[in-house]
Every structure is written in structure tokens, then in C-alpha cells.
PDB file of N, CA, C and O in Angstrom, chain B, residues numbered from 101:
ATOM      1  N   MET B 101     128.794 107.189 104.700  1.00  0.00           N
ATOM      2  CA  MET B 101     127.918 106.450 105.564  1.00  0.00           C
ATOM      3  C   MET B 101     126.574 107.163 105.651  1.00  0.00           C
ATOM      4  O   MET B 101     126.511 108.378 105.836  1.00  0.00           O
ATOM      5  N   GLN B 102     125.478 106.371 105.510  1.00  0.00           N
ATOM      6  CA  GLN B 102     124.161 106.958 105.517  1.00  0.00           C
ATOM      7  C   GLN B 102     123.660 107.135 106.949  1.00  0.00           C
ATOM      8  O   GLN B 102     123.751 106.226 107.774  1.00  0.00           O
ATOM      9  N   GLU B 103     123.137 108.310 107.218  1.00  0.00           N
ATOM     10  CA  GLU B 103     122.667 108.653 108.548  1.00  0.00           C
ATOM     11  C   GLU B 103     121.287 108.038 108.791  1.00  0.00           C
ATOM     12  O   GLU B 103     120.436 108.076 107.902  1.00  0.00           O
ATOM     13  N   GLN B 104     121.051 107.475 109.970  1.00  0.00           N
ATOM     14  CA  GLN B 104     119.765 106.907 110.334  1.00  0.00           C
ATOM     15  C   GLN B 104     118.773 108.031 110.639  1.00  0.00           C
ATOM     16  O   GLN B 104     119.119 109.014 111.295  1.00  0.00           O
ATOM     17  N   GLN B 105     117.556 107.878 110.163  1.00  0.00           N
ATOM     18  CA  GLN B 105     116.506 108.863 110.414  1.00  0.00           C
ATOM     19  C   GLN B 105     115.221 108.131 110.817  1.00  0.00           C
ATOM     20  O   GLN B 105     114.315 107.977 109.998  1.00  0.00           O
ATOM     21  N   PRO B 106     115.138 107.678 112.076  1.00  0.00           N
ATOM     22  CA  PRO B 106     113.989 106.871 112.496  1.00  0.00           C
ATOM     23  C   PRO B 106     112.653 107.614 112.463  1.00  0.00           C
ATOM     24  O   PRO B 106     111.603 106.975 112.380  1.00  0.00           O
ATOM     25  N   ASN B 107     112.668 108.938 112.526  1.00  0.00           N
ATOM     26  CA  ASN B 107     111.425 109.706 112.520  1.00  0.00           C
ATOM     27  C   ASN B 107     111.012 110.156 111.125  1.00  0.00           C
ATOM     28  O   ASN B 107     110.029 110.883 110.981  1.00  0.00           O
ATOM     29  N   ASN B 108     111.731 109.745 110.115  1.00  0.00           N
ATOM     30  CA  ASN B 108     111.415 110.110 108.745  1.00  0.00           C
ATOM     31  C   ASN B 108     110.907 108.867 108.011  1.00  0.00           C
ATOM     32  O   ASN B 108     111.707 108.028 107.598  1.00  0.00           O
ATOM     33  N   PRO B 109     109.581 108.737 107.843  1.00  0.00           N
ATOM     34  CA  PRO B 109     109.024 107.520 107.261  1.00  0.00           C
ATOM     35  C   PRO B 109     109.371 107.304 105.789  1.00  0.00           C
ATOM     36  O   PRO B 109     109.230 106.188 105.290  1.00  0.00           O
ATOM     37  N   VAL B 110     109.820 108.337 105.085  1.00  0.00           N
ATOM     38  CA  VAL B 110     110.183 108.153 103.678  1.00  0.00           C
ATOM     39  C   VAL B 110     111.697 108.080 103.468  1.00  0.00           C
ATOM     40  O   VAL B 110     112.169 108.066 102.331  1.00  0.00           O
ATOM     41  N   HIS B 111     112.454 108.033 104.565  1.00  0.00           N
ATOM     42  CA  HIS B 111     113.903 107.931 104.450  1.00  0.00           C
ATOM     43  C   HIS B 111     114.275 106.641 103.718  1.00  0.00           C
ATOM     44  O   HIS B 111     113.833 105.554 104.092  1.00  0.00           O
ATOM     45  N   GLY B 112     115.075 106.771 102.696  1.00  0.00           N
ATOM     46  CA  GLY B 112     115.534 105.615 101.938  1.00  0.00           C
ATOM     47  C   GLY B 112     114.609 105.207 100.810  1.00  0.00           C
ATOM     48  O   GLY B 112     114.936 104.295 100.050  1.00  0.00           O
ATOM     49  N   VAL B 113     113.452 105.863 100.678  1.00  0.00           N
ATOM     50  CA  VAL B 113     112.522 105.563  99.589  1.00  0.00           C
ATOM     51  C   VAL B 113     112.713 106.628  98.514  1.00  0.00           C
ATOM     52  O   VAL B 113     112.562 107.822  98.774  1.00  0.00           O
ATOM     53  N   LYS B 114     113.042 106.188  97.320  1.00  0.00           N
ATOM     54  CA  LYS B 114     113.261 107.130  96.218  1.00  0.00           C
ATOM     55  C   LYS B 114     111.938 107.731  95.760  1.00  0.00           C
ATOM     56  O   LYS B 114     110.890 107.087  95.818  1.00  0.00           O
ATOM     57  N   LEU B 115     112.009 108.970  95.307  1.00  0.00           N
ATOM     58  CA  LEU B 115     110.835 109.660  94.802  1.00  0.00           C
ATOM     59  C   LEU B 115     110.213 108.875  93.648  1.00  0.00           C
ATOM     60  O   LEU B 115     108.990 108.777  93.555  1.00  0.00           O
ATOM     61  N   ALA B 116     111.034 108.324  92.785  1.00  0.00           N
ATOM     62  CA  ALA B 116     110.531 107.535  91.654  1.00  0.00           C
ATOM     63  C   ALA B 116     109.766 106.305  92.148  1.00  0.00           C
ATOM     64  O   ALA B 116     108.745 105.937  91.568  1.00  0.00           O
ATOM     65  N   ASP B 117     110.250 105.675  93.208  1.00  0.00           N
ATOM     66  CA  ASP B 117     109.562 104.510  93.762  1.00  0.00           C
ATOM     67  C   ASP B 117     108.222 104.905  94.383  1.00  0.00           C
ATOM     68  O   ASP B 117     107.236 104.182  94.243  1.00  0.00           O
ATOM     69  N   MET B 118     108.185 106.044  95.064  1.00  0.00           N
ATOM     70  CA  MET B 118     106.927 106.528  95.639  1.00  0.00           C
ATOM     71  C   MET B 118     105.905 106.788  94.538  1.00  0.00           C
ATOM     72  O   MET B 118     104.749 106.377  94.638  1.00  0.00           O
ATOM     73  N   LEU B 119     106.349 107.479  93.482  1.00  0.00           N
ATOM     74  CA  LEU B 119     105.460 107.805  92.379  1.00  0.00           C
ATOM     75  C   LEU B 119     104.959 106.530  91.709  1.00  0.00           C
ATOM     76  O   LEU B 119     103.767 106.418  91.422  1.00  0.00           O
ATOM     77  N   GLN B 120     105.832 105.582  91.457  1.00  0.00           N
ATOM     78  CA  GLN B 120     105.438 104.329  90.820  1.00  0.00           C
ATOM     79  C   GLN B 120     104.431 103.575  91.672  1.00  0.00           C
ATOM     80  O   GLN B 120     103.441 103.059  91.153  1.00  0.00           O
ATOM     81  N   TYR B 121     104.673 103.508  92.966  1.00  0.00           N
ATOM     82  CA  TYR B 121     103.759 102.834  93.890  1.00  0.00           C
ATOM     83  C   TYR B 121     102.381 103.490  93.859  1.00  0.00           C
ATOM     84  O   TYR B 121     101.364 102.807  93.736  1.00  0.00           O
ATOM     85  N   LEU B 122     102.354 104.822  93.973  1.00  0.00           N
ATOM     86  CA  LEU B 122     101.084 105.534  93.988  1.00  0.00           C
ATOM     87  C   LEU B 122     100.370 105.429  92.650  1.00  0.00           C
ATOM     88  O   LEU B 122      99.142 105.355  92.613  1.00  0.00           O
ATOM     89  N   PHE B 123     101.114 105.420  91.554  1.00  0.00           N
ATOM     90  CA  PHE B 123     100.511 105.230  90.234  1.00  0.00           C
ATOM     91  C   PHE B 123      99.854 103.857  90.151  1.00  0.00           C
ATOM     92  O   PHE B 123      98.752 103.730  89.618  1.00  0.00           O
ATOM     93  N   GLU B 124     100.520 102.829  90.674  1.00  0.00           N
ATOM     94  CA  GLU B 124      99.950 101.480  90.656  1.00  0.00           C
ATOM     95  C   GLU B 124      98.686 101.384  91.505  1.00  0.00           C
ATOM     96  O   GLU B 124      97.764 100.642  91.168  1.00  0.00           O
ATOM     97  N   VAL B 125      98.642 102.127  92.597  1.00  0.00           N
ATOM     98  CA  VAL B 125      97.482 102.091  93.488  1.00  0.00           C
ATOM     99  C   VAL B 125      96.332 102.932  92.925  1.00  0.00           C
ATOM    100  O   VAL B 125      95.193 102.467  92.886  1.00  0.00           O
ATOM    101  N   TYR B 126      96.617 104.163  92.489  1.00  0.00           N
ATOM    102  CA  TYR B 126      95.569 105.111  92.124  1.00  0.00           C
ATOM    103  C   TYR B 126      95.430 105.380  90.626  1.00  0.00           C
ATOM    104  O   TYR B 126      94.358 105.783  90.176  1.00  0.00           O
ATOM    105  N   GLY B 127      96.481 105.168  89.851  1.00  0.00           N
ATOM    106  CA  GLY B 127      96.467 105.571  88.443  1.00  0.00           C
ATOM    107  C   GLY B 127      96.638 107.082  88.335  1.00  0.00           C
ATOM    108  O   GLY B 127      96.616 107.787  89.344  1.00  0.00           O
ATOM    109  N   TRP B 128      96.807 107.574  87.113  1.00  0.00           N
ATOM    110  CA  TRP B 128      97.025 109.016  86.933  1.00  0.00           C
ATOM    111  C   TRP B 128      95.809 109.820  87.353  1.00  0.00           C
ATOM    112  O   TRP B 128      95.943 110.870  87.981  1.00  0.00           O
ATOM    113  N   GLU B 129      94.620 109.332  87.010  1.00  0.00           N
ATOM    114  CA  GLU B 129      93.401 110.067  87.347  1.00  0.00           C
ATOM    115  C   GLU B 129      93.230 110.161  88.869  1.00  0.00           C
ATOM    116  O   GLU B 129      92.866 111.213  89.394  1.00  0.00           O
ATOM    117  N   GLY B 130      93.493 109.074  89.558  1.00  0.00           N
ATOM    118  CA  GLY B 130      93.390 109.077  91.012  1.00  0.00           C
ATOM    119  C   GLY B 130      94.417 109.989  91.660  1.00  0.00           C
ATOM    120  O   GLY B 130      94.120 110.664  92.645  1.00  0.00           O
ATOM    121  N   LEU B 131      95.633 110.011  91.104  1.00  0.00           N
ATOM    122  CA  LEU B 131      96.650 110.936  91.622  1.00  0.00           C
ATOM    123  C   LEU B 131      96.228 112.376  91.397  1.00  0.00           C
ATOM    124  O   LEU B 131      96.399 113.219  92.278  1.00  0.00           O
ATOM    125  N   ALA B 132      95.671 112.668  90.216  1.00  0.00           N
ATOM    126  CA  ALA B 132      95.219 114.029  89.911  1.00  0.00           C
ATOM    127  C   ALA B 132      94.085 114.455  90.842  1.00  0.00           C
ATOM    128  O   ALA B 132      93.986 115.627  91.205  1.00  0.00           O
ATOM    129  N   ASP B 133      93.230 113.508  91.228  1.00  0.00           N
ATOM    130  CA  ASP B 133      92.145 113.821  92.168  1.00  0.00           C
ATOM    131  C   ASP B 133      92.690 114.151  93.554  1.00  0.00           C
ATOM    132  O   ASP B 133      92.120 114.975  94.270  1.00  0.00           O
ATOM    133  N   ARG B 134      93.782 113.516  93.928  1.00  0.00           N
ATOM    134  CA  ARG B 134      94.326 113.678  95.275  1.00  0.00           C
ATOM    135  C   ARG B 134      95.356 114.807  95.381  1.00  0.00           C
ATOM    136  O   ARG B 134      95.479 115.444  96.427  1.00  0.00           O
ATOM    137  N   ILE B 135      96.093 115.051  94.291  1.00  0.00           N
ATOM    138  CA  ILE B 135      97.100 116.115  94.262  1.00  0.00           C
ATOM    139  C   ILE B 135      96.849 116.923  92.988  1.00  0.00           C
ATOM    140  O   ILE B 135      97.011 116.406  91.883  1.00  0.00           O
ATOM    141  N   ASN B 136      96.462 118.164  93.138  1.00  0.00           N
ATOM    142  CA  ASN B 136      96.050 118.987  92.015  1.00  0.00           C
ATOM    143  C   ASN B 136      97.254 119.597  91.290  1.00  0.00           C
ATOM    144  O   ASN B 136      97.628 120.745  91.531  1.00  0.00           O
ATOM    145  N   VAL B 137      97.847 118.804  90.401  1.00  0.00           N
ATOM    146  CA  VAL B 137      98.953 119.294  89.569  1.00  0.00           C
ATOM    147  C   VAL B 137      98.712 118.871  88.130  1.00  0.00           C
ATOM    148  O   VAL B 137      98.188 117.788  87.870  1.00  0.00           O
ATOM    149  N   ARG B 138      99.098 119.730  87.200  1.00  0.00           N
ATOM    150  CA  ARG B 138      98.870 119.482  85.775  1.00  0.00           C
ATOM    151  C   ARG B 138      99.591 118.236  85.268  1.00  0.00           C
ATOM    152  O   ARG B 138      99.086 117.551  84.378  1.00  0.00           O
ATOM    153  N   CYS B 139     100.758 117.936  85.819  1.00  0.00           N
ATOM    154  CA  CYS B 139     101.532 116.810  85.299  1.00  0.00           C
ATOM    155  C   CYS B 139     100.832 115.473  85.535  1.00  0.00           C
ATOM    156  O   CYS B 139     101.206 114.476  84.917  1.00  0.00           O
ATOM    157  N   PHE B 140      99.823 115.424  86.413  1.00  0.00           N
ATOM    158  CA  PHE B 140      99.033 114.213  86.601  1.00  0.00           C
ATOM    159  C   PHE B 140      97.767 114.239  85.757  1.00  0.00           C
ATOM    160  O   PHE B 140      97.130 113.203  85.567  1.00  0.00           O
ATOM    161  N   LYS B 141      97.394 115.416  85.247  1.00  0.00           N
ATOM    162  CA  LYS B 141      96.128 115.571  84.531  1.00  0.00           C
ATOM    163  C   LYS B 141      96.265 115.546  83.015  1.00  0.00           C
ATOM    164  O   LYS B 141      95.434 114.945  82.335  1.00  0.00           O
ATOM    165  N   PHE B 142      97.279 116.177  82.481  1.00  0.00           N
ATOM    166  CA  PHE B 142      97.413 116.345  81.036  1.00  0.00           C
ATOM    167  C   PHE B 142      98.677 115.653  80.536  1.00  0.00           C
ATOM    168  O   PHE B 142      99.792 116.041  80.883  1.00  0.00           O
ATOM    169  N   GLU B 143      98.486 114.637  79.729  1.00  0.00           N
ATOM    170  CA  GLU B 143      99.591 113.851  79.167  1.00  0.00           C
ATOM    171  C   GLU B 143     100.590 113.430  80.247  1.00  0.00           C
ATOM    172  O   GLU B 143     101.776 113.745  80.147  1.00  0.00           O
ATOM    173  N   PRO B 144     100.123 112.726  81.269  1.00  0.00           N
ATOM    174  CA  PRO B 144     101.011 112.348  82.367  1.00  0.00           C
ATOM    175  C   PRO B 144     102.043 111.305  81.963  1.00  0.00           C
ATOM    176  O   PRO B 144     101.774 110.426  81.144  1.00  0.00           O
ATOM    177  N   SER B 145     103.208 111.416  82.544  1.00  0.00           N
ATOM    178  CA  SER B 145     104.257 110.406  82.382  1.00  0.00           C
ATOM    179  C   SER B 145     105.109 110.434  83.648  1.00  0.00           C
ATOM    180  O   SER B 145     105.126 111.424  84.380  1.00  0.00           O
ATOM    181  N   VAL B 146     105.791 109.364  83.882  1.00  0.00           N
ATOM    182  CA  VAL B 146     106.646 109.285  85.059  1.00  0.00           C
ATOM    183  C   VAL B 146     107.749 110.339  84.969  1.00  0.00           C
ATOM    184  O   VAL B 146     108.008 111.045  85.944  1.00  0.00           O
ATOM    185  N   ASN B 147     108.394 110.449  83.823  1.00  0.00           N
ATOM    186  CA  ASN B 147     109.517 111.391  83.686  1.00  0.00           C
ATOM    187  C   ASN B 147     109.099 112.834  83.886  1.00  0.00           C
ATOM    188  O   ASN B 147     109.776 113.575  84.599  1.00  0.00           O
ATOM    189  N   SER B 148     107.989 113.255  83.267  1.00  0.00           N
ATOM    190  CA  SER B 148     107.560 114.650  83.429  1.00  0.00           C
ATOM    191  C   SER B 148     107.109 114.915  84.864  1.00  0.00           C
ATOM    192  O   SER B 148     107.345 115.994  85.405  1.00  0.00           O
ATOM    193  N   SER B 149     106.466 113.935  85.468  1.00  0.00           N
ATOM    194  CA  SER B 149     106.019 114.099  86.847  1.00  0.00           C
ATOM    195  C   SER B 149     107.201 114.205  87.804  1.00  0.00           C
ATOM    196  O   SER B 149     107.202 115.045  88.704  1.00  0.00           O
ATOM    197  N   LEU B 150     108.207 113.353  87.610  1.00  0.00           N
ATOM    198  CA  LEU B 150     109.398 113.416  88.461  1.00  0.00           C
ATOM    199  C   LEU B 150     110.115 114.751  88.321  1.00  0.00           C
ATOM    200  O   LEU B 150     110.557 115.330  89.314  1.00  0.00           O
ATOM    201  N   ALA B 151     110.230 115.240  87.094  1.00  0.00           N
ATOM    202  CA  ALA B 151     110.887 116.532  86.868  1.00  0.00           C
ATOM    203  C   ALA B 151     110.150 117.639  87.624  1.00  0.00           C
ATOM    204  O   ALA B 151     110.774 118.476  88.276  1.00  0.00           O
ATOM    205  N   PHE B 152     108.828 117.638  87.532  1.00  0.00           N
ATOM    206  CA  PHE B 152     108.039 118.648  88.229  1.00  0.00           C
ATOM    207  C   PHE B 152     108.170 118.506  89.747  1.00  0.00           C
ATOM    208  O   PHE B 152     108.377 119.499  90.444  1.00  0.00           O
ATOM    209  N   LEU B 153     108.050 117.292  90.258  1.00  0.00           N
ATOM    210  CA  LEU B 153     108.101 117.059  91.701  1.00  0.00           C
ATOM    211  C   LEU B 153     109.458 117.441  92.288  1.00  0.00           C
ATOM    212  O   LEU B 153     109.531 117.954  93.404  1.00  0.00           O
ATOM    213  N   ARG B 154     110.514 117.197  91.550  1.00  0.00           N
ATOM    214  CA  ARG B 154     111.866 117.526  92.043  1.00  0.00           C
ATOM    215  C   ARG B 154     112.099 119.023  92.167  1.00  0.00           C
ATOM    216  O   ARG B 154     112.877 119.463  93.014  1.00  0.00           O
ATOM    217  N   LYS B 155     111.428 119.814  91.325  1.00  0.00           N
ATOM    218  CA  LYS B 155     111.659 121.260  91.384  1.00  0.00           C
ATOM    219  C   LYS B 155     110.543 122.030  92.093  1.00  0.00           C
ATOM    220  O   LYS B 155     110.586 123.257  92.176  1.00  0.00           O
ATOM    221  N   THR B 156     109.533 121.294  92.610  1.00  0.00           N
ATOM    222  CA  THR B 156     108.406 121.941  93.271  1.00  0.00           C
ATOM    223  C   THR B 156     108.219 121.325  94.657  1.00  0.00           C
ATOM    224  O   THR B 156     107.554 120.299  94.800  1.00  0.00           O
ATOM    225  N   PRO B 157     108.809 121.955  95.679  1.00  0.00           N
ATOM    226  CA  PRO B 157     108.800 121.367  97.029  1.00  0.00           C
ATOM    227  C   PRO B 157     107.410 121.050  97.586  1.00  0.00           C
ATOM    228  O   PRO B 157     107.223 120.003  98.205  1.00  0.00           O
ATOM    229  N   TRP B 158     106.434 121.937  97.376  1.00  0.00           N
ATOM    230  CA  TRP B 158     105.104 121.674  97.938  1.00  0.00           C
ATOM    231  C   TRP B 158     104.466 120.448  97.303  1.00  0.00           C
ATOM    232  O   TRP B 158     103.785 119.687  97.990  1.00  0.00           O
ATOM    233  N   ALA B 159     104.670 120.241  96.014  1.00  0.00           N
ATOM    234  CA  ALA B 159     104.090 119.081  95.330  1.00  0.00           C
ATOM    235  C   ALA B 159     104.778 117.791  95.780  1.00  0.00           C
ATOM    236  O   ALA B 159     104.130 116.762  95.971  1.00  0.00           O
ATOM    237  N   LYS B 160     106.100 117.862  95.947  1.00  0.00           N
ATOM    238  CA  LYS B 160     106.853 116.707  96.442  1.00  0.00           C
ATOM    239  C   LYS B 160     106.371 116.332  97.837  1.00  0.00           C
ATOM    240  O   LYS B 160     106.209 115.151  98.145  1.00  0.00           O
ATOM    241  N   GLU B 161     106.145 117.320  98.670  1.00  0.00           N
ATOM    242  CA  GLU B 161     105.666 117.078 100.030  1.00  0.00           C
ATOM    243  C   GLU B 161     104.276 116.436 100.010  1.00  0.00           C
ATOM    244  O   GLU B 161     104.001 115.526 100.792  1.00  0.00           O
ATOM    245  N   GLU B 162     103.412 116.903  99.126  1.00  0.00           N
ATOM    246  CA  GLU B 162     102.080 116.316  99.003  1.00  0.00           C
ATOM    247  C   GLU B 162     102.160 114.856  98.559  1.00  0.00           C
ATOM    248  O   GLU B 162     101.413 114.014  99.057  1.00  0.00           O
ATOM    249  N   LEU B 163     103.056 114.556  97.631  1.00  0.00           N
ATOM    250  CA  LEU B 163     103.243 113.180  97.177  1.00  0.00           C
ATOM    251  C   LEU B 163     103.753 112.305  98.324  1.00  0.00           C
ATOM    252  O   LEU B 163     103.297 111.175  98.499  1.00  0.00           O
ATOM    253  N   GLN B 164     104.687 112.826  99.094  1.00  0.00           N
ATOM    254  CA  GLN B 164     105.214 112.073 100.236  1.00  0.00           C
ATOM    255  C   GLN B 164     104.131 111.815 101.273  1.00  0.00           C
ATOM    256  O   GLN B 164     104.061 110.717 101.827  1.00  0.00           O
ATOM    257  N   LYS B 165     103.286 112.806 101.548  1.00  0.00           N
ATOM    258  CA  LYS B 165     102.187 112.625 102.503  1.00  0.00           C
ATOM    259  C   LYS B 165     101.219 111.550 102.017  1.00  0.00           C
ATOM    260  O   LYS B 165     100.785 110.698 102.793  1.00  0.00           O
ATOM    261  N   LEU B 166     100.885 111.595 100.730  1.00  0.00           N
ATOM    262  CA  LEU B 166      99.981 110.600 100.164  1.00  0.00           C
ATOM    263  C   LEU B 166     100.604 109.214 100.224  1.00  0.00           C
ATOM    264  O   LEU B 166      99.916 108.235 100.515  1.00  0.00           O
ATOM    265  N   TYR B 167     101.895 109.125  99.951  1.00  0.00           N
ATOM    266  CA  TYR B 167     102.598 107.845 100.031  1.00  0.00           C
ATOM    267  C   TYR B 167     102.535 107.287 101.456  1.00  0.00           C
ATOM    268  O   TYR B 167     102.215 106.115 101.653  1.00  0.00           O
ATOM    269  N   ILE B 168     102.837 108.117 102.434  1.00  0.00           N
ATOM    270  CA  ILE B 168     102.807 107.686 103.832  1.00  0.00           C
ATOM    271  C   ILE B 168     101.401 107.225 104.210  1.00  0.00           C
ATOM    272  O   ILE B 168     101.232 106.174 104.828  1.00  0.00           O
ATOM    273  N   HIS B 169     100.409 108.003 103.841  1.00  0.00           N
ATOM    274  CA  HIS B 169      99.016 107.663 104.148  1.00  0.00           C
ATOM    275  C   HIS B 169      98.624 106.327 103.502  1.00  0.00           C
ATOM    276  O   HIS B 169      97.987 105.488 104.140  1.00  0.00           O
ATOM    277  N   THR B 170      99.004 106.139 102.254  1.00  0.00           N
ATOM    278  CA  THR B 170      98.633 104.932 101.517  1.00  0.00           C
ATOM    279  C   THR B 170      99.352 103.711 102.064  1.00  0.00           C
ATOM    280  O   THR B 170      98.739 102.657 102.230  1.00  0.00           O
ATOM    281  N   VAL B 171     100.633 103.837 102.344  1.00  0.00           N
ATOM    282  CA  VAL B 171     101.406 102.708 102.881  1.00  0.00           C
ATOM    283  C   VAL B 171     100.912 102.352 104.279  1.00  0.00           C
ATOM    284  O   VAL B 171     100.886 101.177 104.645  1.00  0.00           O
ATOM    285  N   THR B 172     100.526 103.345 105.054  1.00  0.00           N
ATOM    286  CA  THR B 172     100.012 103.093 106.400  1.00  0.00           C
ATOM    287  C   THR B 172      98.714 102.289 106.344  1.00  0.00           C
ATOM    288  O   THR B 172      98.469 101.424 107.184  1.00  0.00           O
ATOM    289  N   ARG B 173      97.886 102.588 105.339  1.00  0.00           N
ATOM    290  CA  ARG B 173      96.625 101.861 105.184  1.00  0.00           C
ATOM    291  C   ARG B 173      96.827 100.461 104.627  1.00  0.00           C
ATOM    292  O   ARG B 173      96.008  99.578 104.877  1.00  0.00           O
ATOM    293  N   ASN B 174      97.899 100.241 103.878  1.00  0.00           N
ATOM    294  CA  ASN B 174      98.145  98.952 103.238  1.00  0.00           C
ATOM    295  C   ASN B 174      99.610  98.581 103.405  1.00  0.00           C
ATOM    296  O   ASN B 174     100.357  98.607 102.427  1.00  0.00           O
ATOM    297  N   PRO B 175     100.044  98.236 104.617  1.00  0.00           N
ATOM    298  CA  PRO B 175     101.477  98.028 104.886  1.00  0.00           C
ATOM    299  C   PRO B 175     102.103  96.820 104.203  1.00  0.00           C
ATOM    300  O   PRO B 175     103.329  96.734 104.144  1.00  0.00           O
ATOM    301  N   THR B 176     101.318  95.888 103.687  1.00  0.00           N
ATOM    302  CA  THR B 176     101.910  94.704 103.052  1.00  0.00           C
ATOM    303  C   THR B 176     102.433  95.004 101.661  1.00  0.00           C
ATOM    304  O   THR B 176     103.355  94.335 101.194  1.00  0.00           O
ATOM    305  N   LYS B 177     101.862  96.003 100.983  1.00  0.00           N
ATOM    306  CA  LYS B 177     102.318  96.361  99.639  1.00  0.00           C
ATOM    307  C   LYS B 177     103.144  97.630  99.744  1.00  0.00           C
ATOM    308  O   LYS B 177     102.605  98.721  99.929  1.00  0.00           O
ATOM    309  N   ARG B 178     104.443  97.481  99.625  1.00  0.00           N
ATOM    310  CA  ARG B 178     105.333  98.624  99.829  1.00  0.00           C
ATOM    311  C   ARG B 178     106.622  98.407  99.050  1.00  0.00           C
ATOM    312  O   ARG B 178     107.050  97.274  98.832  1.00  0.00           O
ATOM    313  N   PHE B 179     107.236  99.515  98.633  1.00  0.00           N
ATOM    314  CA  PHE B 179     108.547  99.424  97.969  1.00  0.00           C
ATOM    315  C   PHE B 179     109.605  99.357  99.023  1.00  0.00           C
ATOM    316  O   PHE B 179     110.791  99.277  98.703  1.00  0.00           O
TER     317      PHE B 179
END
């Protein structure tokens, strides 16, 4: 049984879905401007970015913050 987390705005949203949403909104260049990581700057791909984000907590947290900020500004377009 899945535990409810009302204070966690990204609860139930997969990292891959967050990345895909942000890519659609900003593109790789826009993501690289907002989050300074090589996987968004040099030969970016969803798979390499997910691998990096899963093993790098600070980068994952930055992606989650950007997702929350972006969804808050545009609540009609959301995964």
C-alpha cells in the first residue's frame, strides 16, 4: 500500500516524467541554463540524464525544484 504524502509535491511523479516534461518546456539548452550539469550540455539524452540524476542527489533535487516551480507557473500542463 502506497503511503500518502500531502506535503510532497513530487510524490507519485516519476523522475523520467519530470525530465520529459521539463525537456518539452525548456529543451536541453534551457535545462543546461537552469541546472549546470554536463549531461544537459554535451550530447544530452534522456537515458544518460536519468542515470546521472539517479546517482547524484543534489542534481535530482535541483530537477525536482525546477519541476515544482515550472508546474506551479503553468498548472494546466502537467504529467
